[in-house]
C-alpha positions, -999 to +999 in steps of 0.1 A: -011-448-068-031-418-059-067-425-065-078-393-049-059-368-026-071-389+003-072-424-009-046-447-024-038-481-034-003-498-038+011-531-044+043-552-046+053-586-057+087-599-050+111-630-042+130-634-007+150-658+009+158-665+046+193-684+054+190-707+087+201-692+121+231-704+139+209-723+163+190-743+134+226-752+120+245-759+151+224-764+181+243-790+201+221-800+234+234-836+238+240-851+269+263-882+268+280-888+301+296-921+293+308-910+259+292-940+241+276-920+211+244-924+226+223-897+242+215-902+278+180-886+274+161-864+251+183-840+229+181-812+207+204-806+175+210-785+147+210-795+110+243-782+090+228-791+057+198-769+059+192-751+028+179-713+027+142-710+026+126-693-005+093-675-011+074-657-035+051-625-021+025-605-028+010-576-008-018-553-019-030-521+003-056-497-001-054-468+022-063-432+029-067-403+054-097-381+067-087-353+089-067-365+117-073-405+109-050-425+088-058-461+076-043-486+055-059-524+048-030-547+036-038-581+022-008-606+020+002-638+006+035-655+007+045-690-005+076-706+007+097-735-005+123-754+015+105-741+047+127-747+080+108-766+101+117-764+138+120-789+164+111-822+144+116-857+159+149-872+152+164-903+166+202-911+177+208-951+185+169-952+194+169-923+215+141-893+207+151-860+202+145-831+182+163-812+151+154-791+121+145-799+085+137-783+052+100-797+044+093-809+011+057-792+016+047-757+002+042-733+029+013-709+026+010-677+045-021-655+038-036-628+057-045-592+061-034-563+085-054-534+094-034-502+105-049-470+121-035-435+133-056-409+148-039-376+159-062-367+191-050-333+199-018-318+191-002-337+219-021-369+220-020-397+195-035-431+193-024-458+167-042-496+165-032-525+146-046-560+137-029-588+117-046-621+109-026-647+097-030-681+081+004-700+079-001-738+069+016-765+050+000-771+016-027-747+026-045-772+048-039-784+084-028-765+117-011-733+119+028-735+116+049-732+148+058-698+162+033-679+140+003-664+158-032-665+143-041-628+153-020-602+167-033-568+180-015-537+192-029-503+208-008-474+217-013-440+230+013-417+230+017-381+244+042-356+228+049-324+250+051-291+226+085-278+220+099-304+244+123-333+240+101-359+259+069-377+257+050-406+270+037-438+255+014-465+267+013-498+245-012-530+247-001-559+228-022-592+225-011-620+207-034-649+196-026-686+201+005-697+189+015-736+181+047-747+196+064-780+194+050-815+201+017-802+199+017-775+227+001-742+225+011-709+238+001-674+235-033-658+239-018-635+261-015-594+265+015-573+272+013-539+284+043-511+282+046-479+298 
């Protein structure tokens, strides 16, 4: 909804689902050299009984423009049931391994994103975005696996006038990401030219 010529608000509410992927369903990394049905060592297996994740989503945003600058601030919230938890501990004949399960917990993902675009000149533009995400089981505890707590991106672009080419430079910073077995990764920056 346009509040003025340079300011708008918008919102959407919806439901969605996500089917398990092939790895989550059919992964089969078991090493059993003597074929006795007991893994020789640590293993990873899929779970063909996984149900789809289901979620309710709401996004609310405000945005606008001023001269060569445009911007949008988005708040989001998502509640997921039957969340597919990755790499949970499982056992076969006493040997520890990992698999996938649908958790009975409710997953809450809340956060915001700031998106800006600035046309510096007729041929040079800059874009910046920052996303902050809190993704937890039952709204408390540690960040879910594989979802960064924050991420930011800066892009500078050059587009030659009346020419079919351009140049781009992008920096992407990814904050901490929880991984399986309590490991962390992330907190890195990637440059693309």
